[in-house]
C-alpha positions in Angstrom: 2.4 1.4 -6.7 3.7 6.3 -6.4 1.4 7.6 -9.9 -0.7 7.3 -9.6 -3.9 5.8 -8.8 -2.6 3.6 -6.1 -1.6 6.6 -3.9 -5.2 8.0 -3.9 -6.2 11.4 -5.2 -6.5 13.6 -2.1 -2.9 14.6 -1.4 -0.2 14.6 -4.1 2.4 13.0 -6.1 5.7 11.3 -6.5 8.6 10.7 -4.4 12.2 11.0 -3.3 14.1 12.1 -0.2 17.2 11.1 1.7 18.9 14.5 2.1 22.3 14.8 3.5 23.6 18.3 3.1 22.7 21.9 2.6 23.0 23.0 -1.0 25.8 25.5 -1.9 26.4 27.7 -4.9 29.6 25.7 -5.7 27.4 23.5 -7.9 25.5 25.5 -10.5 23.3 22.5 -11.4 22.3 22.1 -7.8 21.6 25.8 -7.5 19.5 25.5 -10.7 17.4 22.7 -9.1 16.7 24.9 -6.1 15.8 27.8 -8.3 13.5 25.8 -10.5 11.7 24.4 -7.4 11.2 28.0 -6.1 9.9 29.2 -9.4 7.5 26.3 -9.7 6.1 26.9 -6.2 5.7 30.6 -6.9 3.8 29.8 -10.2 1.5 27.4 -8.5 0.8 29.9 -5.7 -0.1 32.5 -8.4 -2.3 30.0 -10.2 -0.1 30.2 -13.3 -0.7 26.6 -14.2 0.5 26.7 -17.8 3.9 28.1 -16.6 4.1 25.4 -13.9 3.2 22.7 -16.5 6.0 23.9 -18.8 8.5 22.9 -16.1 7.2 19.3 -15.8 8.8 16.2 -17.3 6.8 13.9 -19.6 5.4 11.7 -16.9 4.5 14.6 -14.6 2.6 16.2 -17.6 0.6 13.0 -17.9 -0.1 12.5 -14.2 -0.6 16.2 -13.2 -1.9 18.1 -16.3 -3.0 21.7 -15.8 -6.6 20.9 -14.8 -5.5 18.4 -12.2 -2.9 20.9 -10.9 -5.6 23.5 -10.6 -7.9 21.1 -8.8 -5.1 20.0 -6.4 -4.1 23.6 -5.6 -7.6 24.6 -4.8 -8.0 21.7 -2.4 -4.6 22.4 -0.8 -5.5 26.0 -0.2 -8.8 25.0 1.4 -6.8 23.0 3.9 -3.7 25.1 4.6 -4.6 28.6 3.3 -2.7 30.8 0.9 1.0 30.6 0.2 3.0 33.1 2.3 6.7 32.4 1.7 9.5 29.9 1.1 11.5 29.7 4.3 14.4 27.3 3.4 15.6 24.6 1.1 17.9 21.5 1.2 19.0 19.4 -1.8 20.8 16.2 -2.6 22.6 15.2 -5.8 21.6 11.8 -7.2 22.9 10.0 -10.3 20.9 11.9 -12.9 18.8 14.3 -10.8 18.6 16.5 -7.7 16.1 16.0 -4.9 15.0 19.1 -3.2 13.2 19.7 0.1 11.5 23.1 0.5 9.8 24.4 3.6 6.8 26.5 2.6 4.8 28.7 4.9 1.1 28.8 4.3 -1.5 30.8 6.2 -2.5 27.9 8.5 0.5 25.7 8.6 4.0 25.1 7.1 4.5 22.2 4.7 7.5 20.4 3.3 7.5 20.1 -0.5 9.7 17.4 -2.1 10.6 17.9 -5.7 13.0 16.1 -8.1 14.7 18.0 -10.9 16.4 15.9 -13.7 19.5 16.7 -15.7 17.4 18.5 -18.3 16.0 20.8 -15.7 12.6 19.2 -15.7 10.5 18.6 -12.6 9.9 14.9 -12.4 8.6 14.5 -8.9 6.3 16.6 -6.7 5.1 15.6 -3.2 3.5 17.8 -0.5 3.8 16.4 3.0 2.2 17.7 6.2 5.6 18.0 8.0 7.0 21.2 9.6 10.7 20.3 9.3 13.1 18.5 6.9 13.7 14.9 7.4 16.1 12.3 6.1 15.7 8.6 5.8 17.0 6.6 8.8 17.5 2.9 8.9 14.9 0.8 10.8 16.0 -0.5 14.2 16.0 -4.1 12.9 18.7 -3.3 10.2 22.3 -4.0 11.1 24.8 -2.6 8.5 27.6 -4.7 10.0 25.8 -7.8 8.6 25.3 -6.8 4.9 26.7 -4.6 2.2 25.1 -3.0 -0.9 26.4 -3.3 -4.4 25.2 -0.8 -7.0 25.2 -2.0 -10.6 23.2 -2.0 -13.8 21.1 -4.8 -15.2 21.7 -5.5 -18.9 18.4 -5.6 -20.7 20.1 -6.2 -24.1 19.1 -2.8 -25.3 20.2 0.8 -25.2 18.9 1.3 -21.7 20.7 -0.2 -18.7 18.6 -0.6 -15.5 20.1 0.9 -12.4 19.9 -1.6 -9.6 21.2 -2.5 -6.1 22.0 -5.9 -4.5 21.9 -6.2 -0.7 24.5 -8.9 0.1 24.7 -10.6 3.5 28.3 -10.5 4.8 30.4 -13.6 5.5 28.0 -15.9 3.5 29.2 -18.2 0.7 25.7 -18.7 -0.5 22.3 -17.3 0.4 18.7 -17.0 -0.9 17.9 -13.8 -2.9 14.6 -12.0 -3.3 13.9 -9.9 -6.4 11.4 -7.1 -5.6 9.0 -5.5 -8.2 7.6 -2.2 -7.1 4.1 -0.8 -7.3 2.4 1.6 -9.8 4.1 4.8 -10.9 7.6 6.2 -11.2 9.2 4.4 -8.3 12.9 4.4 -7.6 14.5 1.1 -6.6 13.7 1.7 -2.9 10.0 2.5 -3.5 10.5 5.9 -2.0 7.2 7.5 -1.0 7.5 10.8 0.9 10.0 10.2 3.7 9.6 6.5 3.6 11.5 3.8 1.6 9.5 0.6 1.6 12.0 -1.6 -0.3 15.1 -0.2 1.5 13.4 -1.2 4.8 12.6 -4.7 3.5 16.0 -5.2 1.9 18.0 -4.0 4.9 15.9 -6.1 7.3 16.1 -9.2 5.2 19.8 -8.8 4.5 20.4 -8.5 8.2 18.9 -12.0 8.5 21.1 -13.5 5.8 18.8 -13.0 2.8 20.0 -11.1 -0.3 17.6 -8.7 -2.0 17.8 -7.2 -5.5 16.0 -4.0 -6.2 16.0 -1.7 -9.3 14.7 1.6 -10.6 11.5 1.3 -12.6 11.7 2.5 -16.2 9.1 5.1 -15.5 11.5 6.6 -12.9 14.9 6.3 -14.7 13.9 6.7 -18.3 10.3 7.8 -18.7 8.4 7.6 -21.9 7.5 10.7 -23.9 4.3 12.4 -22.8 2.5 11.3 -26.0 3.3 7.6 -25.8 1.5 4.9 -24.0 2.8 2.7 -21.3 2.7 -1.1 -21.7 3.5 -3.8 -19.1 6.4 -5.2 -21.0 8.3 -1.9 -21.0 7.2 -0.9 -17.5 7.6 -4.2 -15.7 8.4 -7.4 -17.6 11.7 -6.6 -19.3 13.4 -5.3 -16.1 12.1 -8.0 -13.9 13.3 -10.8 -16.2 16.6 -9.1 -16.5 17.0 -9.2 -12.8 16.2 -12.9 -12.7 18.6 -13.6 -15.6 21.4 -11.7 -13.6 20.8 -14.0 -10.6 20.9 -17.1 -12.9 24.6 -16.7 -13.1 25.3 -15.1 -9.7 27.5 -17.6 -7.9 26.3 -16.9 -4.4 22.5 -17.3 -5.1 21.4 -20.6 -3.4 17.7 -19.9 -4.3 15.8 -17.1 -6.0 12.4 -15.8 -4.9 10.3 -13.3 -6.8 8.3 -10.7 -4.9 6.3 -7.7 -5.6 4.3 -4.9 -3.9 0.8 -3.7 -5.0 0.7 -3.6 -8.8 4.1 -5.3 -8.8 2.7 -8.1 -6.7 -0.3 -8.4 -9.1 2.2 -9.0 -12.0 4.6 -11.4 -10.3 2.8 -14.6 -11.5 3.1 -13.4 -15.1 6.8 -12.7 -14.8 7.3 -16.1 -13.1 5.5 -17.8 -16.0 7.5 -15.8 -18.6 10.9 -16.7 -17.2 11.8 -20.3 -18.0 15.6 -19.9 -17.4 15.4 -19.3 -13.6 13.6 -21.9 -11.5 12.0 -19.9 -8.7 12.0 -21.2 -5.1 8.9 -19.1 -4.3 6.6 -16.2 -5.0 5.9 -13.4 -2.5 2.9 -11.1 -3.1 2.7 -8.0 -0.8 -0.6 -6.1 -0.8 -1.6 -7.7 -4.1 -4.8 -6.9 -5.9 -6.9 -10.0 -6.8 -9.8 -8.2 -8.4 -9.8 -6.2 -11.6 -8.5 -2.6 -11.5 -11.9 -1.1 -12.0 -13.1 -2.6 -8.7 -9.8 -1.6 -7.0 -10.0 2.0 -8.1 -13.7 2.3 -7.4 -13.1 1.3 -3.8 -10.2 3.8 -3.5 -12.4 6.6 -4.9 -15.3 5.9 -2.6 -12.9 5.7 0.4 -10.9 8.8 -0.3 -14.1 10.7 -1.1 -15.4 9.8 2.4 -12.2 11.5 3.8 -12.7 14.7 1.9 -13.8 17.4 4.4 -15.1 19.4 1.4 -16.7 16.6 -0.5 -20.0 18.6 -1.0 -18.1 21.6 -2.4 -16.0 19.2 -4.5 -19.0 17.2 -5.7 -18.5 18.2 -9.4 -14.9 17.2 -9.3 -15.7 13.8 -7.7 -18.4 13.2 -10.2 -15.9 13.8 -13.0 -13.5 11.3 -11.6 -16.1 8.7 -11.2 -17.3 9.3 -14.7 -13.7 8.6 -15.9 -13.6 5.5 -13.9 -16.8 4.1 -15.5 -15.0 4.3 -18.9 -12.6 1.4 -17.8 -15.4 -0.8 -16.5 -15.1 -2.7 -19.7 -11.3 -2.5 -20.3 -11.6 -3.6 -23.9 -13.7 -0.6 -24.7 -11.4 1.7 -22.8 -9.0 1.6 -25.8 -11.1 4.0 -27.8 -10.7 6.8 -25.2 -7.9 9.3 -25.0 -5.6 9.2 -21.9 -6.9 12.5 -20.6 -10.4 11.0 -20.4 -9.3 8.1 -18.2 -8.1 7.6 -14.6 -4.5 8.7 -14.0 -4.4 9.8 -17.7 -3.2 6.3 -18.6 -4.0 4.8 -22.0 -7.0 2.5 -22.5 -4.6 -0.1 -23.8 -2.8 -0.2 -20.4 -6.0 -0.9 -18.5 -6.9 -3.6 -21.1 -3.4 -5.2 -20.4 -4.0 -5.1 -16.7 -7.3 -6.8 -17.1 -5.7 -9.7 -19.0 -3.0 -10.0 -16.4 -5.2 -11.0 -13.5 -3.1 -13.4 -11.4 -5.8 -15.9 -10.2 -5.7 -18.1 -13.3 -1.9 -18.3 -13.4 -1.6 -19.0 -9.7 -3.8 -22.1 -10.0 -1.0 -23.7 -12.1 1.9 -22.7 -9.8 3.2 -25.6 -7.7 6.1 -23.9 -5.8 5.5 -22.0 -2.5 3.5 -18.8 -2.6 3.2 -16.3 0.2 0.4 -13.7 0.3 0.7 -10.8 2.8 -1.9 -8.1 3.4 -2.3 -5.2 5.8 -5.7 -4.8 7.5 -5.6 -1.0 7.3 -4.8 -0.9 3.6 -7.5 1.0 1.7 -5.7 0.8 -1.7 -5.7 -3.0 -1.8 -8.2 -4.2 0.8 -8.8 -7.3 2.8 -11.4 -8.1 0.2 -8.6 -9.0 -2.2 -6.8 -11.0 0.4 -9.9 -13.0 1.2 -10.4 -13.7 -2.5 -6.9 -15.1 -2.7 -7.6 -17.1 0.5 -10.9 -18.6 -0.5 -9.5 -19.5 -4.0 -6.2 -21.1 -2.8 -6.7 -22.1 0.9 -6.9 -25.8 -0.1 -3.6 -25.7 -1.9 -0.7 -26.7 0.4 1.9 -24.5 -1.3 0.0 -21.3 -0.4 0.7 -19.4 2.9 -1.5 -16.4 4.0 -0.4 -13.7 6.5 -2.6 -10.8 7.4 -1.4 -8.0 9.7 -4.3 -6.0 11.1 -2.5 -2.7 11.9 -0.6 -2.3 8.6 -1.4 0.2 5.8 -0.6 -0.1 2.1 3.1 0.7 2.8 3.2 -2.2 5.2 3.7 0.2 8.1 1.9 0.3 11.4 -0.8 2.8 12.4 -4.1 3.2 14.2 -7.6 4.0 13.0 -8.5 4.7 9.4 -5.6 4.9 7.0 -5.4 8.2 5.1 -3.3 9.4 2.1 -1.5 12.0 4.4 -0.2 9.0 6.5 2.3 8.3 3.7 4.0 11.6 4.4 4.8 10.6 8.0 8.1 9.0 8.7 7.8 5.3 9.5 9.2 1.9 8.7 8.0 -1.4 7.4 6.7 -3.5 10.3 9.5 -5.5 12.0 7.0 -8.3 12.6 6.3 -8.5 8.9 10.1 -8.5 8.1 10.7 -11.3 10.6 7.8 -13.3 9.3 8.9 -12.9 5.7 12.5 -13.9 6.5 11.3 -17.0 8.4 9.2 -18.1 5.4 12.0 -17.6 2.9 14.6 -19.5 5.1 12.1 -22.4 5.5 11.7 -22.7 1.7 
């Protein structure tokens, strides 16, 4: 899913929010995070890209290398003008990092810049959002905290790394169904935080209000990213943690049934995880905005769509051609292995694209006999209705499949009007209540 080819390439990167207090000098680490953010923004404004790059953590260096940072800055300045000043900052301490919001004044408009600074003083998240004031996450209206509680814990993956996780537990229930959620591409936290929005927190709080437990966990690429010179693989990024979550529920006494769900790339991979885990009999599979086609086709559609939104696409023609040229190198995923990451989309290794190609869910789904729910938003340009229709035509005759399309939802399962744009993800919203109610009804029926 945040990153990140499934977030498009017109705006920018990564995540985090949920701010609660103004930073004070009483915490030197907090003050350091604020200072590092200020210096980063000054360096970007002065076009000192090598200095800015030196502040990035390993994943950020992969996702936003100097040439990409330069290209992004030039496009940003075309839209909002030159940097003028930093007006104010807020920060929040997290388990192993600080999240910082900075209000930056540009010539044409102010922006809120969200950054994450880890315990080693590295910038691990950067997101520009077209807002003029700070924001904090607020619960959706359909969530009732009197009806559930949240337990934070760690999943044991039988290794050196423990996966931070949370379980949303309905109150006053001796047993209840539980849904495990796998997040989309990129360095997602357990709540799939994208700008001011928390897709999985909305889903978990809404479902728990209706008596359904939800288990969410930080992705490895968020909590313990690989070194910059190493290649991701699906086992490390997805499979080990997902199976650890299922194993945990196998001995959880209040779990009456267990469902496995995923969003975007996470949804694409749920059938493989379901096939891998023999210890936990699943009650059902839930695929939210799931790709059905290969990732070359998915990415090409994204590129064409986002290029059509670029107000300076003629001026940026050379940059677009370079991106499309990289894309062509993964048309045959097996051959993509011979290229270096910097030559490929999102600077991912060729071996990763080859793995994704092998993981296509259609073959596995044909053998699954338990209930499967496929949900799609009609305004989603990252995973389009073409994928939904491919699932539908392939499995419509199978009685264990249910299909639900919501015409006004985007890739984050949130309502909107007109054409969906990358900047939409920077606007505060919540997962559709209609979707949450439909999902809860389906789970309780199965």
